[in-house]
ChimeraX commands (.cxc) that place a marker at each C-alpha (Angstrom):
marker #1 position -50.85,25.39,43.45 radius 0.5
marker #1 position -51.30,26.71,39.75 radius 0.5
marker #1 position -52.24,29.52,38.59 radius 0.5
marker #1 position -53.89,30.98,34.98 radius 0.5
marker #1 position -52.76,33.90,33.34 radius 0.5
marker #1 position -55.31,35.09,30.62 radius 0.5
marker #1 position -53.54,35.11,26.94 radius 0.5
marker #1 position -56.04,36.82,24.99 radius 0.5
marker #1 position -59.73,35.65,25.21 radius 0.5
marker #1 position -59.38,31.88,24.35 radius 0.5
marker #1 position -56.56,30.84,25.97 radius 0.5
marker #1 position -54.40,30.97,28.88 radius 0.5
marker #1 position -50.74,30.70,30.60 radius 0.5
marker #1 position -51.16,27.93,32.94 radius 0.5
marker #1 position -48.27,27.92,36.05 radius 0.5
marker #1 position -47.57,24.45,37.67 radius 0.5
marker #1 position -46.62,23.18,41.20 radius 0.5
marker #1 position -42.45,22.12,40.92 radius 0.5
marker #1 position -41.60,18.83,39.52 radius 0.5
marker #1 position -45.38,18.08,37.65 radius 0.5
marker #1 position -44.77,16.02,34.91 radius 0.5
marker #1 position -45.66,18.72,31.38 radius 0.5
marker #1 position -45.77,16.11,29.25 radius 0.5
marker #1 position -48.10,13.65,31.06 radius 0.5
marker #1 position -50.21,16.81,32.06 radius 0.5
marker #1 position -50.67,17.54,28.62 radius 0.5
marker #1 position -51.72,14.03,27.53 radius 0.5
marker #1 position -54.31,14.10,29.91 radius 0.5
marker #1 position -55.53,17.10,28.79 radius 0.5
marker #1 position -55.92,16.46,25.29 radius 0.5
marker #1 position -58.17,13.88,26.11 radius 0.5
marker #1 position -60.48,16.16,27.01 radius 0.5
marker #1 position -62.91,17.95,24.93 radius 0.5
marker #1 position -62.16,21.25,26.61 radius 0.5
marker #1 position -59.56,22.09,25.09 radius 0.5
marker #1 position -58.46,23.17,21.31 radius 0.5
marker #1 position -54.88,23.12,22.14 radius 0.5
marker #1 position -52.18,22.25,24.72 radius 0.5
marker #1 position -48.66,23.23,24.25 radius 0.5
marker #1 position -46.28,22.40,27.01 radius 0.5
marker #1 position -43.32,24.88,28.02 radius 0.5
marker #1 position -40.19,24.90,29.77 radius 0.5
marker #1 position -41.88,25.48,33.20 radius 0.5
marker #1 position -45.64,26.18,31.86 radius 0.5
marker #1 position -48.34,24.84,29.79 radius 0.5
marker #1 position -50.59,26.66,27.32 radius 0.5
marker #1 position -54.04,26.07,26.85 radius 0.5
marker #1 position -56.24,27.17,24.19 radius 0.5
marker #1 position -60.08,26.78,24.46 radius 0.5
marker #1 position -63.54,27.87,22.45 radius 0.5
marker #1 position -65.14,30.44,25.05 radius 0.5
marker #1 position -68.73,30.07,23.60 radius 0.5
marker #1 position -68.58,26.95,24.97 radius 0.5
marker #1 position -66.82,26.76,28.45 radius 0.5
marker #1 position -65.44,29.13,30.95 radius 0.5
marker #1 position -62.55,29.82,33.48 radius 0.5
marker #1 position -63.97,27.84,36.52 radius 0.5
marker #1 position -64.65,24.82,33.88 radius 0.5
marker #1 position -60.79,24.94,32.78 radius 0.5
marker #1 position -59.36,25.15,36.44 radius 0.5
marker #1 position -61.88,22.42,37.52 radius 0.5
marker #1 position -60.16,19.80,34.23 radius 0.5
marker #1 position -56.53,21.28,35.24 radius 0.5
marker #1 position -56.78,20.38,39.32 radius 0.5
marker #1 position -58.20,16.91,38.43 radius 0.5
marker #1 position -55.53,16.47,35.54 radius 0.5
marker #1 position -53.33,17.10,38.09 radius 0.5
marker #1 position -54.49,14.24,40.44 radius 0.5
marker #1 position -51.88,11.39,41.28 radius 0.5
marker #1 position -49.91,12.58,38.23 radius 0.5
marker #1 position -46.15,11.46,38.19 radius 0.5
marker #1 position -43.49,13.76,39.47 radius 0.5
marker #1 position -40.89,14.29,36.41 radius 0.5
marker #1 position -38.02,13.17,38.16 radius 0.5
marker #1 position -40.23,9.62,38.60 radius 0.5
marker #1 position -41.27,9.37,34.94 radius 0.5
marker #1 position -37.88,9.89,33.17 radius 0.5
marker #1 position -36.82,5.81,33.40 radius 0.5
marker #1 position -33.22,4.68,31.87 radius 0.5
marker #1 position -32.09,7.31,29.27 radius 0.5
marker #1 position -32.10,6.86,25.76 radius 0.5
marker #1 position -28.26,6.26,24.80 radius 0.5
marker #1 position -27.60,8.43,21.22 radius 0.5
marker #1 position -24.18,7.87,19.56 radius 0.5
marker #1 position -23.09,11.18,18.24 radius 0.5
marker #1 position -20.06,11.72,16.18 radius 0.5
marker #1 position -18.33,14.77,17.58 radius 0.5
marker #1 position -16.54,17.50,14.99 radius 0.5
marker #1 position -15.29,17.68,11.51 radius 0.5
marker #1 position -18.38,17.97,9.11 radius 0.5
marker #1 position -20.70,16.67,11.62 radius 0.5
marker #1 position -19.95,19.24,14.24 radius 0.5
marker #1 position -18.27,22.50,12.84 radius 0.5
marker #1 position -18.49,24.40,15.78 radius 0.5
marker #1 position -17.45,22.08,18.20 radius 0.5
marker #1 position -13.91,24.15,18.84 radius 0.5
marker #1 position -15.47,27.37,19.25 radius 0.5
marker #1 position -18.01,25.78,21.85 radius 0.5
marker #1 position -15.46,23.97,23.70 radius 0.5
marker #1 position -13.80,27.21,23.61 radius 0.5
marker #1 position -16.57,28.99,24.75 radius 0.5
marker #1 position -16.15,26.71,28.18 radius 0.5
marker #1 position -12.41,26.88,28.53 radius 0.5
marker #1 position -11.80,23.41,27.18 radius 0.5
marker #1 position -10.18,21.64,24.45 radius 0.5
marker #1 position -12.09,19.53,22.07 radius 0.5
marker #1 position -11.70,16.28,24.25 radius 0.5
marker #1 position -12.57,17.77,27.52 radius 0.5
marker #1 position -15.88,19.11,26.06 radius 0.5
marker #1 position -16.70,15.77,24.80 radius 0.5
marker #1 position -16.14,14.03,27.70 radius 0.5
marker #1 position -18.03,16.54,29.91 radius 0.5
marker #1 position -21.18,16.27,27.42 radius 0.5
marker #1 position -21.12,12.93,27.14 radius 0.5
marker #1 position -20.89,12.18,31.19 radius 0.5
marker #1 position -24.37,12.79,32.29 radius 0.5
marker #1 position -28.09,12.85,30.97 radius 0.5
marker #1 position -30.39,15.19,30.00 radius 0.5
marker #1 position -34.26,15.66,30.27 radius 0.5
marker #1 position -36.06,16.68,26.95 radius 0.5
marker #1 position -37.87,19.31,28.37 radius 0.5
marker #1 position -39.18,21.18,25.52 radius 0.5
marker #1 position -40.64,19.97,21.73 radius 0.5
marker #1 position -40.28,22.84,19.17 radius 0.5
marker #1 position -39.33,24.75,17.20 radius 0.5
marker #1 position -39.64,22.73,13.93 radius 0.5
marker #1 position -41.22,18.98,14.10 radius 0.5
marker #1 position -39.31,16.70,16.39 radius 0.5
marker #1 position -36.60,19.55,17.66 radius 0.5
marker #1 position -35.76,18.44,20.93 radius 0.5
marker #1 position -34.38,21.11,23.60 radius 0.5
marker #1 position -32.64,19.15,26.54 radius 0.5
marker #1 position -31.45,21.21,29.92 radius 0.5
marker #1 position -28.79,20.66,32.02 radius 0.5
marker #1 position -25.75,21.66,29.91 radius 0.5
marker #1 position -22.95,22.13,31.94 radius 0.5
marker #1 position -22.83,25.79,33.42 radius 0.5
marker #1 position -19.39,26.72,31.68 radius 0.5
marker #1 position -20.75,26.43,28.25 radius 0.5
marker #1 position -21.63,30.02,27.29 radius 0.5
marker #1 position -21.98,29.83,23.47 radius 0.5
marker #1 position -25.04,31.67,21.70 radius 0.5
marker #1 position -26.79,31.25,18.74 radius 0.5
marker #1 position -24.81,32.36,15.41 radius 0.5
marker #1 position -24.85,35.59,13.91 radius 0.5
marker #1 position -25.95,34.32,10.54 radius 0.5
marker #1 position -28.30,30.94,11.16 radius 0.5
marker #1 position -27.33,28.13,8.34 radius 0.5
marker #1 position -29.83,27.81,5.70 radius 0.5
marker #1 position -29.89,23.67,6.09 radius 0.5
marker #1 position -28.74,21.93,9.27 radius 0.5
marker #1 position -28.70,18.03,8.75 radius 0.5
marker #1 position -31.28,15.89,10.47 radius 0.5
marker #1 position -29.56,14.77,13.45 radius 0.5
marker #1 position -27.44,17.77,14.20 radius 0.5
marker #1 position -26.49,18.05,17.81 radius 0.5
marker #1 position -26.44,21.95,18.73 radius 0.5
marker #1 position -25.85,23.62,22.01 radius 0.5
marker #1 position -26.66,27.06,23.45 radius 0.5
marker #1 position -25.84,28.48,27.24 radius 0.5
marker #1 position -28.00,25.78,29.56 radius 0.5
marker #1 position -29.38,23.83,26.53 radius 0.5
marker #1 position -28.62,21.02,24.23 radius 0.5
marker #1 position -30.76,21.17,20.94 radius 0.5
marker #1 position -31.46,17.92,18.43 radius 0.5
marker #1 position -32.66,18.89,14.98 radius 0.5
marker #1 position -34.45,15.40,13.74 radius 0.5
marker #1 position -35.40,16.94,10.63 radius 0.5
marker #1 position -33.13,18.60,8.06 radius 0.5
marker #1 position -33.86,22.33,8.01 radius 0.5
marker #1 position -32.84,25.71,8.82 radius 0.5
marker #1 position -30.97,26.56,11.94 radius 0.5
marker #1 position -29.00,29.21,14.27 radius 0.5
marker #1 position -27.58,26.39,17.12 radius 0.5
marker #1 position -23.88,26.13,16.81 radius 0.5
marker #1 position -23.49,22.41,15.57 radius 0.5
marker #1 position -20.83,20.15,17.58 radius 0.5
marker #1 position -21.87,16.74,16.46 radius 0.5
marker #1 position -24.67,14.71,14.81 radius 0.5
marker #1 position -26.41,11.37,16.15 radius 0.5
marker #1 position -25.73,8.56,13.75 radius 0.5
marker #1 position -29.35,6.97,14.14 radius 0.5
marker #1 position -32.44,8.09,12.33 radius 0.5
marker #1 position -34.63,10.23,14.76 radius 0.5
marker #1 position -37.37,10.15,12.43 radius 0.5
marker #1 position -39.27,7.03,10.88 radius 0.5
marker #1 position -42.54,8.57,8.97 radius 0.5
marker #1 position -44.30,5.04,9.11 radius 0.5
marker #1 position -44.43,4.52,12.79 radius 0.5
marker #1 position -47.44,5.71,14.57 radius 0.5
marker #1 position -44.92,7.73,16.80 radius 0.5
marker #1 position -42.79,8.94,14.35 radius 0.5
marker #1 position -40.41,11.11,15.90 radius 0.5
marker #1 position -37.71,9.20,18.35 radius 0.5
marker #1 position -37.45,12.33,20.85 radius 0.5
marker #1 position -40.41,13.09,22.97 radius 0.5
marker #1 position -41.26,15.11,26.11 radius 0.5
marker #1 position -39.84,13.60,29.38 radius 0.5
marker #1 position -37.61,11.22,28.16 radius 0.5
marker #1 position -33.64,11.46,29.36 radius 0.5
marker #1 position -30.96,11.62,26.82 radius 0.5
marker #1 position -27.24,10.08,27.11 radius 0.5
marker #1 position -24.81,10.93,24.40 radius 0.5
marker #1 position -22.28,8.67,23.47 radius 0.5
marker #1 position -19.09,9.81,21.20 radius 0.5
marker #1 position -18.68,7.28,18.44 radius 0.5
marker link #1:1,2 radius 0.2
marker link #1:2,3 radius 0.2
marker link #1:3,4 radius 0.2
marker link #1:4,5 radius 0.2
marker link #1:5,6 radius 0.2
marker link #1:6,7 radius 0.2
marker link #1:7,8 radius 0.2
marker link #1:8,9 radius 0.2
marker link #1:9,10 radius 0.2
marker link #1:10,11 radius 0.2
marker link #1:11,12 radius 0.2
marker link #1:12,13 radius 0.2
marker link #1:13,14 radius 0.2
marker link #1:14,15 radius 0.2
marker link #1:15,16 radius 0.2
marker link #1:16,17 radius 0.2
marker link #1:17,18 radius 0.2
marker link #1:18,19 radius 0.2
marker link #1:19,20 radius 0.2
marker link #1:20,21 radius 0.2
marker link #1:21,22 radius 0.2
marker link #1:22,23 radius 0.2
marker link #1:23,24 radius 0.2
marker link #1:24,25 radius 0.2
marker link #1:25,26 radius 0.2
marker link #1:26,27 radius 0.2
marker link #1:27,28 radius 0.2
marker link #1:28,29 radius 0.2
marker link #1:29,30 radius 0.2
marker link #1:30,31 radius 0.2
marker link #1:31,32 radius 0.2
marker link #1:32,33 radius 0.2
marker link #1:33,34 radius 0.2
marker link #1:34,35 radius 0.2
marker link #1:35,36 radius 0.2
marker link #1:36,37 radius 0.2
marker link #1:37,38 radius 0.2
marker link #1:38,39 radius 0.2
marker link #1:39,40 radius 0.2
marker link #1:40,41 radius 0.2
marker link #1:41,42 radius 0.2
marker link #1:42,43 radius 0.2
marker link #1:43,44 radius 0.2
marker link #1:44,45 radius 0.2
marker link #1:45,46 radius 0.2
marker link #1:46,47 radius 0.2
marker link #1:47,48 radius 0.2
marker link #1:48,49 radius 0.2
marker link #1:49,50 radius 0.2
marker link #1:50,51 radius 0.2
marker link #1:51,52 radius 0.2
marker link #1:52,53 radius 0.2
marker link #1:53,54 radius 0.2
marker link #1:54,55 radius 0.2
marker link #1:55,56 radius 0.2
marker link #1:56,57 radius 0.2
marker link #1:57,58 radius 0.2
marker link #1:58,59 radius 0.2
marker link #1:59,60 radius 0.2
marker link #1:60,61 radius 0.2
marker link #1:61,62 radius 0.2
marker link #1:62,63 radius 0.2
marker link #1:63,64 radius 0.2
marker link #1:64,65 radius 0.2
marker link #1:65,66 radius 0.2
marker link #1:66,67 radius 0.2
marker link #1:67,68 radius 0.2
marker link #1:68,69 radius 0.2
marker link #1:69,70 radius 0.2
marker link #1:70,71 radius 0.2
marker link #1:71,72 radius 0.2
marker link #1:72,73 radius 0.2
marker link #1:73,74 radius 0.2
marker link #1:74,75 radius 0.2
marker link #1:75,76 radius 0.2
marker link #1:76,77 radius 0.2
marker link #1:77,78 radius 0.2
marker link #1:78,79 radius 0.2
marker link #1:79,80 radius 0.2
marker link #1:80,81 radius 0.2
marker link #1:81,82 radius 0.2
marker link #1:82,83 radius 0.2
marker link #1:83,84 radius 0.2
marker link #1:84,85 radius 0.2
marker link #1:85,86 radius 0.2
marker link #1:86,87 radius 0.2
marker link #1:87,88 radius 0.2
marker link #1:88,89 radius 0.2
marker link #1:89,90 radius 0.2
marker link #1:90,91 radius 0.2
marker link #1:91,92 radius 0.2
marker link #1:92,93 radius 0.2
marker link #1:93,94 radius 0.2
marker link #1:94,95 radius 0.2
marker link #1:95,96 radius 0.2
marker link #1:96,97 radius 0.2
marker link #1:97,98 radius 0.2
marker link #1:98,99 radius 0.2
marker link #1:99,100 radius 0.2
marker link #1:100,101 radius 0.2
marker link #1:101,102 radius 0.2
marker link #1:102,103 radius 0.2
marker link #1:103,104 radius 0.2
marker link #1:104,105 radius 0.2
marker link #1:105,106 radius 0.2
marker link #1:106,107 radius 0.2
marker link #1:107,108 radius 0.2
marker link #1:108,109 radius 0.2
marker link #1:109,110 radius 0.2
marker link #1:110,111 radius 0.2
marker link #1:111,112 radius 0.2
marker link #1:112,113 radius 0.2
marker link #1:113,114 radius 0.2
marker link #1:114,115 radius 0.2
marker link #1:115,116 radius 0.2
marker link #1:116,117 radius 0.2
marker link #1:117,118 radius 0.2
marker link #1:118,119 radius 0.2
marker link #1:119,120 radius 0.2
marker link #1:120,121 radius 0.2
marker link #1:121,122 radius 0.2
marker link #1:122,123 radius 0.2
marker link #1:123,124 radius 0.2
marker link #1:124,125 radius 0.2
marker link #1:125,126 radius 0.2
marker link #1:126,127 radius 0.2
marker link #1:127,128 radius 0.2
marker link #1:128,129 radius 0.2
marker link #1:129,130 radius 0.2
marker link #1:130,131 radius 0.2
marker link #1:131,132 radius 0.2
marker link #1:132,133 radius 0.2
marker link #1:133,134 radius 0.2
marker link #1:134,135 radius 0.2
marker link #1:135,136 radius 0.2
marker link #1:136,137 radius 0.2
marker link #1:137,138 radius 0.2
marker link #1:138,139 radius 0.2
marker link #1:139,140 radius 0.2
marker link #1:140,141 radius 0.2
marker link #1:141,142 radius 0.2
marker link #1:142,143 radius 0.2
marker link #1:143,144 radius 0.2
marker link #1:144,145 radius 0.2
marker link #1:145,146 radius 0.2
marker link #1:146,147 radius 0.2
marker link #1:147,148 radius 0.2
marker link #1:148,149 radius 0.2
marker link #1:149,150 radius 0.2
marker link #1:150,151 radius 0.2
marker link #1:151,152 radius 0.2
marker link #1:152,153 radius 0.2
marker link #1:153,154 radius 0.2
marker link #1:154,155 radius 0.2
marker link #1:155,156 radius 0.2
marker link #1:156,157 radius 0.2
marker link #1:157,158 radius 0.2
marker link #1:158,159 radius 0.2
marker link #1:159,160 radius 0.2
marker link #1:160,161 radius 0.2
marker link #1:161,162 radius 0.2
marker link #1:162,163 radius 0.2
marker link #1:163,164 radius 0.2
marker link #1:164,165 radius 0.2
marker link #1:165,166 radius 0.2
marker link #1:166,167 radius 0.2
marker link #1:167,168 radius 0.2
marker link #1:168,169 radius 0.2
marker link #1:169,170 radius 0.2
marker link #1:170,171 radius 0.2
marker link #1:171,172 radius 0.2
marker link #1:172,173 radius 0.2
marker link #1:173,174 radius 0.2
marker link #1:174,175 radius 0.2
marker link #1:175,176 radius 0.2
marker link #1:176,177 radius 0.2
marker link #1:177,178 radius 0.2
marker link #1:178,179 radius 0.2
marker link #1:179,180 radius 0.2
marker link #1:180,181 radius 0.2
marker link #1:181,182 radius 0.2
marker link #1:182,183 radius 0.2
marker link #1:183,184 radius 0.2
marker link #1:184,185 radius 0.2
marker link #1:185,186 radius 0.2
marker link #1:186,187 radius 0.2
marker link #1:187,188 radius 0.2
marker link #1:188,189 radius 0.2
marker link #1:189,190 radius 0.2
marker link #1:190,191 radius 0.2
marker link #1:191,192 radius 0.2
marker link #1:192,193 radius 0.2
marker link #1:193,194 radius 0.2
marker link #1:194,195 radius 0.2
marker link #1:195,196 radius 0.2
marker link #1:196,197 radius 0.2
marker link #1:197,198 radius 0.2
marker link #1:198,199 radius 0.2
marker link #1:199,200 radius 0.2
marker link #1:200,201 radius 0.2
marker link #1:201,202 radius 0.2
marker link #1:202,203 radius 0.2
marker link #1:203,204 radius 0.2
marker link #1:204,205 radius 0.2
marker link #1:205,206 radius 0.2
view
């Protein structure tokens, strides 16, 4: 069952049934003329609309129809995308501190981090930045007290519960444990970013 919570006069926060593929649902909704924007969150969607041309009832009907035959998240992930990562050193200046937050040596953290696959649960806060869920619960590090002015593209950061991948250079406050050794942004491609909502990712120590 889905529920709509108003976000002002021209947007709703949409709570979804468990397991629904938010990425696929967002794709379907964007094809409709009803919505100005559709933004997937970790477990919800935000939709904005023109209140002069539509109403709540039409929006609800569109959402219910879009949910029909929608695959569950676990059904759509497919084989994981394997990304080679160089851990530690200049590429991962916070590796030791992150490992220590989980009571691990660096080698144990790397083995732990590369032992599982992670779903891409959210895209933001800069273009191409991917939030991955499923980080080992022992890792309890938090954001840096002072964010870095520049984090290199491909950098892999972690905070409690999540791994984050920077597809572009930019500022950031995540502790950095390594860097992906492949370009994650191809400006001339139809889909310029390698990472997308609904993928699964596995890291491989390089």
